[in-house]
C-alpha positions in Angstrom: 36.7 3.7 27.5 38.3 5.5 25.1 37.0 6.5 21.8 38.8 5.6 18.8 37.3 8.1 16.1 33.8 6.8 15.0 34.4 3.9 17.2 34.0 2.9 20.8 35.9 0.4 22.6 33.5 -1.4 25.0 35.7 -4.4 26.3 40.1 -5.0 26.6 39.2 -9.2 27.0 42.4 -10.6 28.3 43.6 -13.3 30.9 42.1 -11.9 33.8 42.4 -8.7 33.0 39.0 -8.0 30.9 38.1 -4.6 30.7 34.2 -3.7 29.7 32.5 -0.3 29.3 29.9 -0.7 32.3 27.0 -0.5 30.0 28.0 -3.8 28.5 29.5 -5.2 32.1 26.2 -4.8 33.5 24.3 -6.1 30.6 26.1 -9.3 30.5 26.9 -10.0 34.5 22.9 -9.5 33.8 22.3 -11.9 32.2 23.5 -14.9 34.3 25.8 -16.3 32.2 29.5 -18.0 33.7 32.0 -14.6 31.9 34.4 -17.8 32.6 32.6 -19.4 30.6 35.8 -20.5 27.9 39.2 -20.5 28.8 39.3 -18.2 31.8 39.1 -15.0 29.4 35.9 -12.6 30.9 33.2 -13.4 28.5 34.8 -15.1 26.1 33.1 -16.9 24.6 30.5 -14.3 23.6 32.6 -13.1 20.7 30.2 -14.5 18.1 27.6 -12.3 20.0 29.8 -9.6 20.1 29.7 -9.5 16.3 26.6 -10.6 15.1 25.0 -7.8 17.5 27.3 -5.1 15.6 30.8 -4.7 16.4 33.8 -5.6 15.6 36.1 -8.1 17.1 39.8 -7.1 16.5 42.5 -9.7 17.9 46.5 -8.7 19.1 48.4 -12.2 18.0 51.6 -13.7 17.3 52.6 -17.1 16.8 54.9 -19.5 19.0 55.6 -21.5 16.3 52.6 -23.2 14.0 49.9 -22.2 17.3 48.7 -18.8 17.0 49.2 -17.5 21.2 46.1 -14.5 21.2 47.6 -11.6 23.5 44.1 -10.1 23.6 40.6 -8.9 22.0 39.3 -5.7 21.5 35.8 -5.7 20.7 34.6 -2.1 19.2 31.7 -0.8 17.6 31.1 2.1 15.4 29.2 5.6 16.9 26.3 4.8 15.1 25.1 1.2 15.8 25.9 2.1 19.9 22.9 1.3 20.3 21.6 -0.7 18.6 24.5 -3.0 19.3 22.5 -3.6 23.1 19.0 -4.0 22.1 20.1 -6.4 19.3 23.3 -8.6 22.1 20.1 -7.7 25.4 18.1 -10.0 22.5 20.3 -12.5 21.3 21.8 -13.6 24.3 18.0 -14.3 25.8 17.6 -16.6 22.9 20.5 -18.5 23.2 20.4 -18.8 26.6 17.3 -18.2 28.1 17.1 -22.5 28.4 21.1 -22.9 30.2 20.8 -20.1 32.6 19.3 -20.5 35.4 
């Protein structure tokens, strides 16, 4: 993934072509959470957890009349939050999914 100044890109979430930083993908895969639990977008349903762990989530969207169509979502983290993000995300996901994952 690319670095954007003081931000590191952790993921680009799109329909069928999501790209995740290897470390983030490994962490998510290890949780046992279904990556397609929300509209077939790999781990898209976890976006609020990414934010709670310190990441920024930036959509790329356009409108179709009164509806918004999201083409992709960028997940980015400030350099100084990179390591704490992983520790916090792991703890949040364990709390949220500990009973729901077999």
